[in-house]
C-alpha positions as CSV (number, residue, x, y, z in Angstrom):
1,M,0.2,-0.2,-0.1
2,T,1.4,3.0,-0.8
3,G,-0.1,7.0,-1.1
4,K,0.8,7.1,-4.8
5,K,-1.3,9.4,-6.8
6,R,-4.0,7.2,-8.6
7,S,-5.8,8.0,-11.6
8,F,-9.7,8.1,-11.4
9,L,-10.0,4.7,-13.5
10,S,-7.2,3.0,-11.2
11,P,-8.3,-0.8,-10.2
12,F,-8.0,0.6,-6.7
13,N,-10.6,3.7,-7.5
14,I,-12.6,1.1,-9.3
15,Y,-12.6,-1.4,-6.4
16,H,-13.6,1.3,-4.2
17,L,-16.8,2.3,-6.3
18,V,-18.2,-1.8,-6.6
19,I,-17.3,-2.3,-3.1
20,T,-19.4,1.1,-2.0
21,L,-22.3,0.4,-4.2
22,L,-22.1,-3.4,-2.9
23,T,-22.0,-1.8,0.7
24,A,-25.4,0.0,-0.2
25,L,-26.9,-2.9,-1.5
26,V,-26.3,-4.9,1.7
27,F,-27.3,-2.4,4.1
28,S,-31.0,-2.2,2.5
29,F,-31.5,-6.1,3.2
30,T,-29.9,-5.6,6.7
31,W,-31.7,-2.3,7.2
32,P,-35.3,-4.2,8.0
33,F,-33.3,-6.0,11.2
34,F,-32.4,-2.6,12.7
35,K,-35.5,-0.6,11.8
36,Y,-38.2,0.6,14.3
37,G,-41.0,-2.0,15.5
38,E,-40.4,-4.3,18.2
39,P,-39.1,-8.0,17.2
40,S,-40.6,-10.6,18.1
41,P,-38.8,-14.1,19.6
42,Q,-41.3,-15.5,17.1
43,H,-39.7,-14.2,14.1
44,Y,-36.2,-14.9,15.4
45,F,-37.4,-18.8,15.9
46,K,-34.0,-21.3,15.9
47,N,-31.6,-17.9,15.4
48,D,-28.5,-18.0,17.4
49,F,-29.3,-15.2,19.2
50,M,-32.8,-16.6,20.3
51,F,-31.0,-19.3,22.3
52,L,-27.8,-16.6,23.5
53,Y,-31.0,-14.9,25.0
54,V,-32.1,-18.2,27.0
55,L,-28.4,-18.5,28.6
56,A,-28.9,-14.9,29.5
57,R,-31.9,-15.5,31.0
58,I,-30.7,-18.8,32.8
59,V,-27.5,-17.2,34.0
60,T,-29.6,-14.1,35.6
61,S,-31.9,-16.6,37.0
62,P,-32.0,-18.2,40.5
63,Q,-30.9,-22.0,38.1
64,Y,-27.9,-19.9,37.1
65,K,-26.0,-23.5,37.7
66,Q,-27.9,-25.3,35.4
67,I,-26.6,-23.3,32.1
68,Y,-26.3,-26.8,30.7
69,D,-29.5,-28.4,31.6
70,A,-31.0,-28.9,28.4
71,D,-34.7,-29.5,29.8
72,L,-34.2,-25.7,31.4
73,Q,-33.0,-24.6,28.1
74,L,-36.0,-25.9,26.4
75,A,-38.5,-24.8,29.0
76,I,-37.5,-21.0,28.7
77,S,-37.2,-21.5,25.3
78,N,-40.9,-22.7,24.7
79,E,-41.8,-20.1,27.4
80,I,-40.4,-17.2,25.0
81,L,-41.6,-18.5,22.2
82,A,-45.3,-19.4,23.1
83,P,-47.3,-20.0,21.0
84,L,-44.6,-21.6,19.2
85,H,-43.3,-25.1,20.7
86,E,-39.9,-26.1,20.1
87,D,-39.8,-30.1,20.9
88,T,-35.6,-30.3,20.9
89,P,-33.0,-28.8,23.1
90,F,-30.6,-26.2,21.8
91,C,-26.9,-26.5,22.5
92,F,-24.6,-24.2,22.8
93,P,-21.5,-25.7,24.1
94,Y,-19.2,-23.2,24.8
95,P,-17.0,-23.0,28.0
96,P,-18.7,-21.7,31.2
97,Y,-17.0,-18.3,31.2
98,A,-18.0,-17.4,27.6
99,F,-21.7,-17.1,29.6
100,M,-20.4,-14.4,31.7
101,F,-20.4,-12.3,28.8
102,C,-24.2,-12.6,27.7
103,A,-25.6,-12.2,31.5
104,P,-26.5,-8.2,30.8
105,L,-28.8,-9.1,28.2
106,G,-31.0,-11.6,30.7
107,F,-31.7,-8.1,32.3
108,M,-33.5,-6.5,29.0
109,P,-36.4,-7.5,27.3
110,F,-36.0,-9.6,23.7
111,H,-36.4,-6.8,21.5
112,L,-34.3,-4.4,23.6
113,A,-31.3,-7.2,24.0
114,Y,-31.6,-7.9,20.5
115,R,-31.2,-4.4,19.3
116,V,-28.1,-3.6,22.4
117,H,-26.6,-7.0,21.0
118,Q,-26.1,-6.2,17.3
119,I,-25.4,-2.4,17.5
120,V,-22.5,-3.3,20.3
121,T,-20.8,-6.2,18.3
122,L,-21.3,-4.4,15.0
123,L,-19.6,-1.0,16.4
124,F,-17.1,-3.3,18.9
125,G,-15.8,-5.1,15.8
126,A,-15.9,-2.4,13.4
127,G,-13.7,-0.3,16.1
128,I,-11.7,-3.2,16.8
129,F,-10.8,-3.7,13.3
130,V,-10.2,-0.3,12.8
131,W,-7.8,0.0,15.6
132,L,-5.4,-2.8,14.7
133,Y,-4.7,-1.9,10.9
134,R,-3.9,2.0,12.5
135,K,-1.7,0.2,15.1
136,V,0.2,-2.7,12.5
137,T,-0.2,-1.3,9.0
138,E,1.0,2.4,7.4
139,W,-2.2,2.5,5.6
140,S,-4.0,5.5,4.5
141,A,-7.3,6.3,6.0
142,G,-9.3,5.7,2.3
143,Q,-7.9,2.5,2.3
144,L,-8.6,1.2,5.8
145,L,-12.3,2.5,4.7
146,V,-12.2,0.3,1.8
147,L,-10.7,-2.4,3.8
148,L,-13.7,-2.1,6.6
149,Q,-16.6,-1.8,3.7
150,S,-14.9,-5.1,2.2
151,A,-15.1,-7.3,5.5
152,L,-18.7,-5.6,6.3
153,I,-20.3,-6.7,3.1
154,A,-18.9,-10.0,2.8
155,F,-21.6,-12.7,3.6
156,P,-19.9,-14.3,6.7
157,V,-20.4,-10.4,8.5
158,F,-23.9,-10.1,6.7
159,L,-25.2,-13.9,8.0
160,G,-23.9,-12.9,11.6
161,V,-25.7,-9.3,11.5
162,T,-29.0,-10.7,10.3
163,G,-28.7,-14.2,12.5
164,G,-27.4,-12.2,16.1
165,Q,-24.6,-14.0,16.3
166,Y,-21.1,-13.0,18.1
167,H,-18.6,-13.8,15.5
168,L,-17.3,-9.8,15.7
169,F,-17.2,-10.2,19.1
170,F,-14.8,-13.0,19.1
171,F,-12.8,-11.1,16.1
172,A,-11.9,-8.4,18.7
173,L,-10.7,-11.3,20.9
174,F,-8.6,-12.7,18.2
175,A,-7.4,-9.3,17.1
176,L,-6.0,-8.6,20.5
177,F,-4.1,-11.7,20.3
178,F,-2.8,-10.8,16.6
179,Y,-1.9,-7.0,18.0
180,G,0.2,-8.7,20.9
181,L,2.1,-10.7,18.3
182,A,2.6,-7.9,15.7
183,S,4.0,-5.2,18.3
184,K,6.3,-8.1,20.3
185,K,3.7,-7.3,23.7
186,E,3.5,-10.7,25.3
187,L,0.7,-9.5,28.2
188,P,-2.2,-8.5,25.1
189,A,-0.8,-11.5,23.3
190,G,-1.4,-14.2,26.1
191,V,-4.7,-12.3,27.5
192,G,-6.2,-12.3,23.6
193,L,-5.5,-16.0,23.8
194,A,-7.2,-16.6,26.9
195,L,-10.3,-14.6,26.0
196,S,-10.6,-16.2,22.4
197,S,-10.3,-19.7,23.9
198,M,-14.0,-19.5,24.3
199,K,-13.7,-20.8,20.4
200,L,-11.8,-23.7,22.0
201,Q,-11.5,-25.3,18.4
202,Y,-9.0,-22.2,17.3
203,A,-6.8,-22.7,20.6
204,P,-4.5,-25.4,19.7
205,M,-3.2,-23.9,16.5
206,F,-3.1,-20.2,17.5
207,G,-1.3,-21.5,20.9
208,L,1.5,-23.6,18.8
209,I,2.7,-19.9,17.4
210,L,3.4,-18.8,21.2
211,L,5.2,-22.1,22.3
212,M,7.2,-22.8,19.3
213,N,8.3,-19.4,19.2
214,R,9.2,-19.4,22.7
215,K,7.2,-16.1,23.8
216,W,7.0,-17.7,27.4
217,K,5.5,-14.9,29.2
218,A,2.4,-14.5,27.0
219,I,2.2,-18.4,27.8
220,G,2.0,-17.3,31.4
221,A,-0.3,-14.8,31.0
222,C,-2.8,-17.0,29.0
223,F,-2.5,-19.5,31.5
224,A,-3.3,-16.9,34.5
225,T,-6.0,-15.3,32.6
226,L,-7.8,-18.7,32.1
227,A,-7.3,-19.4,35.8
228,L,-8.8,-16.1,36.4
229,L,-12.0,-16.9,34.4
230,L,-12.2,-20.4,35.5
231,V,-12.5,-19.2,38.8
232,A,-15.1,-16.6,38.3
233,S,-17.0,-18.9,36.7
234,G,-16.7,-21.6,39.0
235,L,-17.9,-19.1,41.8
236,W,-21.0,-18.0,39.8
237,F,-21.9,-21.2,37.7
238,G,-20.8,-23.8,40.5
239,F,-17.3,-25.8,40.1
240,D,-19.4,-28.8,38.9
241,N,-19.7,-27.4,35.2
242,I,-15.9,-26.3,35.3
243,V,-15.0,-30.0,36.2
244,N,-17.3,-31.6,33.9
245,Y,-17.2,-29.3,30.9
246,P,-15.0,-31.9,29.2
247,K,-18.0,-34.6,29.5
248,I,-20.6,-31.9,28.4
249,L,-18.6,-30.9,25.3
250,L,-18.3,-34.5,24.4
251,F,-22.0,-35.2,24.8
252,T,-23.2,-31.6,23.0
253,E,-20.9,-32.7,19.9
254,T,-22.4,-36.6,19.4
255,S,-25.6,-35.9,21.2
256,K,-28.5,-37.1,18.1
257,T,-31.1,-35.4,20.9
258,L,-29.7,-31.8,20.6
259,T,-29.7,-29.3,17.8
260,G,-27.2,-26.6,17.0
261,I,-24.0,-28.3,16.0
262,Y,-25.1,-29.6,12.5
263,P,-21.3,-30.9,11.7
264,E,-22.3,-31.7,8.4
265,N,-23.0,-28.0,7.6
266,H,-19.8,-26.5,8.4
267,I,-17.2,-25.9,5.6
268,C,-14.2,-27.5,6.9
269,I,-12.9,-30.8,6.3
270,R,-14.7,-32.5,8.8
271,G,-17.9,-30.8,7.2
272,L,-17.2,-32.3,3.3
273,F,-16.5,-35.6,4.8
274,L,-19.5,-36.4,6.7
275,R,-21.3,-35.1,3.6
276,I,-19.8,-37.9,1.5
277,M,-18.7,-40.5,4.0
278,P,-19.8,-42.7,6.9
279,E,-19.6,-40.3,10.1
280,K,-17.1,-42.6,11.9
281,L,-14.9,-42.6,9.2
282,A,-14.9,-38.9,9.0
283,H,-14.8,-38.2,12.5
284,T,-11.6,-40.4,12.9
285,S,-9.6,-39.0,9.4
286,T,-10.4,-35.5,10.0
287,T,-8.8,-36.1,13.6
288,L,-5.8,-37.1,12.1
289,M,-6.0,-34.6,9.3
290,Y,-6.2,-31.8,12.1
291,I,-3.3,-33.6,14.2
292,G,-1.3,-33.7,11.0
293,A,-2.2,-30.0,10.5
294,L,-0.7,-29.3,13.9
295,A,2.3,-31.1,13.6
296,G,2.7,-29.1,10.0
297,C,2.4,-25.7,11.4
298,A,5.0,-26.9,14.7
299,W,7.4,-27.5,12.1
300,M,6.7,-24.4,10.2
301,W,7.2,-22.2,13.4
302,L,10.3,-24.2,14.6
303,K,12.0,-23.7,10.7
304,G,10.9,-19.9,10.6
305,R,11.9,-18.9,14.5
306,G,14.2,-15.9,14.3
307,K,13.7,-15.1,10.6
308,G,11.8,-12.2,10.7
309,D,8.2,-10.4,10.5
310,L,8.0,-11.2,6.5
311,V,8.4,-14.8,7.3
312,F,6.1,-14.4,10.4
313,G,3.3,-12.5,8.8
314,W,2.9,-15.4,6.3
315,G,2.9,-17.9,9.2
316,L,0.5,-16.1,10.6
317,A,-1.9,-16.3,7.3
318,I,-1.1,-20.1,7.1
319,A,-2.0,-20.9,11.1
320,T,-5.3,-18.9,10.3
321,L,-6.1,-20.8,7.1
322,A,-5.4,-24.1,8.9
323,N,-7.7,-23.4,11.6
324,L,-10.4,-22.5,8.8
325,V,-9.8,-25.8,7.0
326,F,-8.5,-28.6,9.2
327,A,-10.1,-27.4,12.6
328,L,-13.1,-29.5,13.6
329,H,-16.0,-27.5,14.1
330,V,-15.6,-24.3,11.6
331,Q,-18.9,-22.2,11.1
332,F,-19.0,-19.8,7.4
333,Q,-18.9,-16.4,9.5
334,D,-15.5,-17.7,10.9
335,C,-14.2,-16.6,7.4
336,L,-14.1,-13.0,8.9
337,Y,-10.9,-13.6,10.9
338,L,-9.0,-14.1,7.4
339,A,-9.1,-10.1,7.5
340,L,-6.5,-10.6,10.6
341,A,-3.7,-11.9,8.2
342,I,-4.1,-9.2,5.8
343,P,-1.7,-6.3,7.3
344,F,1.1,-9.0,8.0
345,T,1.0,-9.9,4.2
346,I,-0.1,-7.0,2.5
347,N,2.3,-4.1,2.9
348,G,5.3,-2.3,1.2
349,A,7.9,-5.0,2.7
350,Q,6.2,-7.7,1.7
351,R,5.2,-6.8,-2.3
352,E,9.3,-5.6,-2.5
353,M,10.4,-9.1,-1.3
354,M,8.1,-10.8,-3.5
355,R,9.3,-8.6,-6.6
356,M,12.9,-9.1,-6.2
357,N,12.3,-13.2,-5.9
358,V,11.9,-13.4,-10.1
359,L,13.4,-17.1,-9.8
360,Q,10.5,-18.1,-7.4
361,H,7.5,-15.9,-9.5
362,G,6.8,-14.1,-6.4
363,A,5.3,-11.4,-8.2
364,F,2.8,-13.8,-9.2
365,W,2.3,-15.5,-6.0
366,Y,1.8,-12.2,-4.1
367,R,-0.5,-11.2,-6.7
368,A,-2.8,-13.9,-6.6
369,W,-2.9,-13.5,-2.9
370,C,-3.8,-9.9,-3.0
371,V,-6.4,-10.6,-5.7
372,M,-8.1,-14.0,-4.0
373,L,-8.7,-11.8,-0.8
374,A,-10.0,-8.8,-2.6
375,A,-12.3,-11.3,-4.3
376,F,-13.5,-13.3,-1.1
377,P,-16.1,-10.6,-0.1
378,F,-17.7,-11.4,-3.3
379,A,-17.2,-15.0,-4.0
380,S,-18.7,-15.4,-0.4
381,W,-22.1,-14.6,-1.2
382,L,-21.9,-17.8,-4.1
383,Q,-22.6,-19.8,-1.1
384,P,-25.7,-19.0,-0.1
385,M,-26.6,-19.1,-4.1
386,F,-25.6,-23.1,-3.9
387,D,-26.2,-23.8,-0.6
388,I,-29.5,-26.2,-1.3
389,S,-26.9,-28.6,-2.6
390,K,-24.3,-28.4,-0.5
391,Y,-22.1,-26.7,-3.0
392,G,-21.8,-23.4,-1.3
393,R,-19.9,-24.4,1.4
394,T,-17.7,-26.5,-0.8
395,L,-16.9,-23.7,-2.5
396,I,-15.6,-21.8,0.2
397,L,-13.6,-24.7,1.3
398,A,-12.0,-24.8,-1.9
399,L,-11.2,-20.9,-1.6
400,N,-9.8,-21.4,1.4
401,M,-8.0,-24.6,0.6
402,I,-6.6,-22.4,-2.6
403,L,-5.4,-19.5,-0.1
404,L,-3.7,-21.6,2.3
405,F,-1.7,-23.4,-0.9
406,I,-0.8,-20.0,-2.2
407,A,0.4,-18.7,1.8
408,I,2.5,-21.6,2.0
409,W,4.5,-20.7,-1.3
410,C,5.1,-17.6,-0.2
411,W,6.0,-18.6,3.0
412,K,8.7,-20.9,1.4
413,I,9.9,-17.7,-1.0
414,A,10.3,-15.7,2.4
415,M,12.4,-18.1,4.0
416,K,14.4,-18.4,0.8
417,T,14.9,-14.3,1.2
418,A,15.5,-14.6,5.0
419,N,17.9,-17.5,4.6
420,A,19.9,-15.7,2.0
421,R,20.4,-12.4,4.0
422,I,21.5,-14.5,7.3
423,A,24.2,-15.9,4.7
424,A,24.8,-12.6,3.3
425,V,25.6,-11.0,6.8
426,S,27.6,-14.2,7.5
427,T,29.7,-13.8,5.0
428,A,29.8,-10.4,5.1
429,S,31.2,-10.6,8.8
430,K,33.7,-13.0,8.1
C-alpha cells in the first residue's frame, strides 16, 4: 500500500466504487433488522440470538448453576416462544466463562436485548478492526475505509448480523492476540489467546505460535487469565460445571437429541467428509488430519523462528487458514478471521520482497494472494446461492484451501529470502 496519486479509473478506485455500491445493497437488506418496531421472539425462532438470550435469562435467574441443563433451556425457550413450541433442546457448547459476557442481555426485554447485541457487536468489531490496522500498518484512511467496507459486506458478516451471532466479538478477541504478536507485546497476546479460547477449536493452532516461538511471558499471561476466568465462572455457575465441561462438550458434539451443532454444515474438511462418507470414518480421518496440520504448523514455526517479520507474517496467515480448513468445528461466519492476516501479508515490505524473487515467481504469487482476498467478499455470496445442494459450503472450503496453498508458497519464498540475507550477513562478517 502506498500513498501515490491514482487516476480516476485506477483498479483501486474501481474496486472502491464497486464495494461502495455493494455496501449500499447489503445495507438495504440488513436495515429491516435494525429499523423501528419490536422484533418478536417468534420471528427469530431457531435464530442463534434466540438461544443466546435463553442462556442470558438462565445466568441471571435463580437457576444460574444449570446453564447446561437441556430441559431448563427448552422450558425457557418455549416460555419465550409461546405460542410456538420447540420439542428439541438447542445446545451452546461454549465453556462456562463465555456465558458471563452475555449476562447483561438477561436483564432486558427481548427486542431491546436484540438491538443492543447487534449494535454493540457491530460497532465493537468494526472499531477493533480499524484499531488493529492503525496499530500495525501505515495504510491511509481511504485504504482502511475500503478494507472495512470489504469486510462488512462479506456474506459471513451479513449472516452474523442478521442471525444475531457474535463472531464480531470473537474477531475483536483474536485481534488482541494478533496485535500482541505484531507489536511484540506478550501480555496482550496471552490475554487475547485466553479470552478467544471461548472458540476452543482454534486455541491449539494459535497456542502453537506462542509455544514454538518461546513466548513464555505470553503463555504465562494466557494461563493466568484462564485461571481467573475459570475461578470467576466457577464461583458464579458452580465448579461442577468446570470439572464436567469436557464430558458436556463431548456429549453435545455427539448427541443425536440436541440441535445447534450441525457438523455436516460446517465449511471445514470435517463438514465435507460428513457429507460424503460414513460418520465414524469422517470423524477419525479428520481428527488425524487436524493432528497432522498441527504437526506441520509446529514444524513451520520451528523452521521460521528468528527469521524476521516477513516469514512471521506468512506464518500467521497459514495458521489462520489451517484453522479454517482443518479445525473440527468451523462456521461460515469464521471466514471473517481472514481479515486478521491481511496487515501482516499485504504491505510494502512483503510486496518488495516478492518482486525481488523473480526465480520463484514471487510477484505472481503475491498478486494471486491479493486478488483472492480482494475477491473473497464477492465470492462469499456464492455460498447462499448454491447452499441447497451443499455446493456453496464446498466452494468456500475450496477457496480457503487455495488461499492456504498460496500462503505456504509465499512462506517458502520468504524463508529463502531470509536465509539468503542471513548467509550474506554471515559472509560479510567473516
